[in-house]
C-alpha positions as CSV (number, residue, x, y, z in Angstrom):
1,M,3.9,13.0,-2.8
2,P,6.6,11.8,-5.0
3,E,6.0,11.1,-8.7
4,F,6.7,7.5,-9.8
5,A,7.8,6.1,-13.2
6,V,4.3,5.3,-14.3
7,S,1.8,7.3,-16.3
8,E,0.4,10.6,-15.0
9,E,-3.0,9.0,-14.9
10,K,-1.8,6.3,-12.5
11,N,0.0,8.9,-10.3
12,R,-3.2,10.9,-10.2
13,W,-5.3,7.8,-9.3
14,L,-2.8,7.0,-6.5
15,R,-3.0,10.5,-5.0
16,Q,-6.9,10.4,-5.2
17,K,-7.1,6.9,-3.6
18,M,-4.7,8.0,-0.8
19,S,-6.8,11.1,0.0
20,E,-10.0,9.0,-0.1
21,L,-8.6,6.5,2.5
22,K,-6.9,9.4,4.4
23,V,-3.5,7.9,4.1
24,R,-0.6,10.4,4.2
25,E,3.0,9.9,3.0
26,E,4.1,10.7,6.6
27,E,2.3,7.6,7.8
28,L,4.3,5.3,5.5
29,E,7.6,3.8,6.4
30,E,9.6,2.8,3.4
31,V,12.7,0.5,3.2
32,F,14.6,-0.6,0.1
33,V,16.3,-4.0,0.0
34,R,17.8,-6.2,-2.7
35,S,15.4,-8.2,-4.7
36,S,15.6,-11.8,-5.6
37,G,14.5,-13.9,-8.5
38,N,14.6,-12.9,-12.2
39,G,16.4,-9.8,-13.4
40,G,20.0,-11.1,-13.4
41,Q,22.9,-8.8,-12.4
42,H,20.6,-5.7,-12.2
43,V,18.6,-7.0,-9.2
44,N,21.7,-8.4,-7.5
45,K,23.4,-5.0,-7.5
46,T,20.5,-2.6,-6.8
47,S,18.0,-2.3,-4.0
48,S,14.9,-2.4,-6.0
49,C,12.7,-4.3,-3.6
50,V,10.4,-2.0,-1.6
51,Q,9.0,-2.8,1.9
52,L,6.2,-0.4,2.8
53,K,4.6,-0.2,6.2
54,H,1.5,1.8,7.2
55,I,2.5,2.9,10.8
56,S,-1.0,3.5,12.2
57,S,-2.6,0.3,11.0
58,G,0.5,-1.9,11.1
59,I,-0.1,-3.3,7.6
60,Q,3.1,-4.2,5.7
61,V,3.7,-4.9,2.0
62,T,6.7,-6.1,0.1
63,C,7.0,-5.6,-3.6
64,M,9.7,-6.8,-5.9
65,R,7.8,-7.5,-9.1
66,E,9.6,-5.1,-11.4
67,R,13.3,-4.3,-11.9
68,S,12.6,-0.6,-11.4
69,Q,12.5,0.7,-7.8
70,S,10.2,3.6,-8.8
71,V,7.6,1.2,-10.3
72,N,7.9,-1.1,-7.2
73,R,7.3,1.9,-5.0
74,F,4.0,2.6,-6.9
75,L,3.0,-1.0,-6.9
76,A,3.7,-1.3,-3.1
77,R,1.5,1.7,-2.4
78,R,-1.3,0.4,-4.6
79,E,-1.2,-3.0,-2.8
80,L,-1.1,-1.3,0.6
81,L,-4.1,0.9,-0.2
82,E,-6.0,-2.2,-1.3
83,R,-5.2,-4.0,1.9
84,I,-6.2,-1.0,4.0
85,E,-9.5,-0.8,2.1
86,A,-10.1,-4.5,2.6
87,A,-9.4,-4.2,6.3
88,S,-12.0,-1.5,6.5
89,G,-14.6,-3.9,5.2
90,V,-15.0,-2.5,1.7
91,V,-15.3,-5.0,-1.2
92,T,-12.3,-4.4,-3.4
93,S,-11.8,-5.4,-7.0
94,G,-9.5,-8.3,-5.9
95,M,-12.1,-9.5,-3.6
96,K,-14.8,-9.3,-6.3
97,R,-12.6,-11.4,-8.5
98,I,-12.2,-14.1,-5.8
99,I,-16.0,-14.1,-5.1
100,K,-16.7,-14.6,-8.9
101,L,-14.2,-17.5,-9.0
102,R,-15.8,-19.1,-6.0
103,K,-19.3,-18.9,-7.6
104,Q,-18.0,-20.5,-10.8
105,K,-16.4,-23.4,-8.8
106,D,-19.6,-23.9,-6.8
107,R,-21.7,-23.9,-10.0
108,R,-19.3,-26.5,-11.6
109,R,-19.4,-28.6,-8.4
110,R,-23.2,-28.7,-8.4
111,R,-23.3,-29.6,-12.1
112,S,-20.8,-32.5,-11.7
113,A,-22.6,-33.7,-8.6
114,N,-26.0,-33.8,-10.4
115,S,-24.6,-35.7,-13.4
C-alpha cells in the first residue's frame, strides 16, 4: 500500500481499517482529474482530484478537498471505507453524528410544541 502525505498514525489506521474490511489495493480503481474551486492556478494546472472506485461493490468516491493529490488520495480512501462500512450495516461515526443531531432536533421540536 502506498504511503500518503499524512502522519504515520493515519497511514497505519488506514492500513488497519482496510484489512478489517478486507479491502485490497488491487480492488480499487483510481483516476486523477483536475479539481475545481479554490486553489487558484495550482488546481487549474495539476490533476489533484481523486476519483476512487471499489470494483467489487461498485461504490465510487470523488475527493478534491485539498490541493495535494496525496492527501486527497488518503481522504478518498477514508471516505470509501466509511461508505463500505455503512453499506455493510455497521453504524459509523458519521452516522452516529447524524443520529445525535436528529435526536436534538426532535427534542427541540417537542419542547416548542408543548410551549
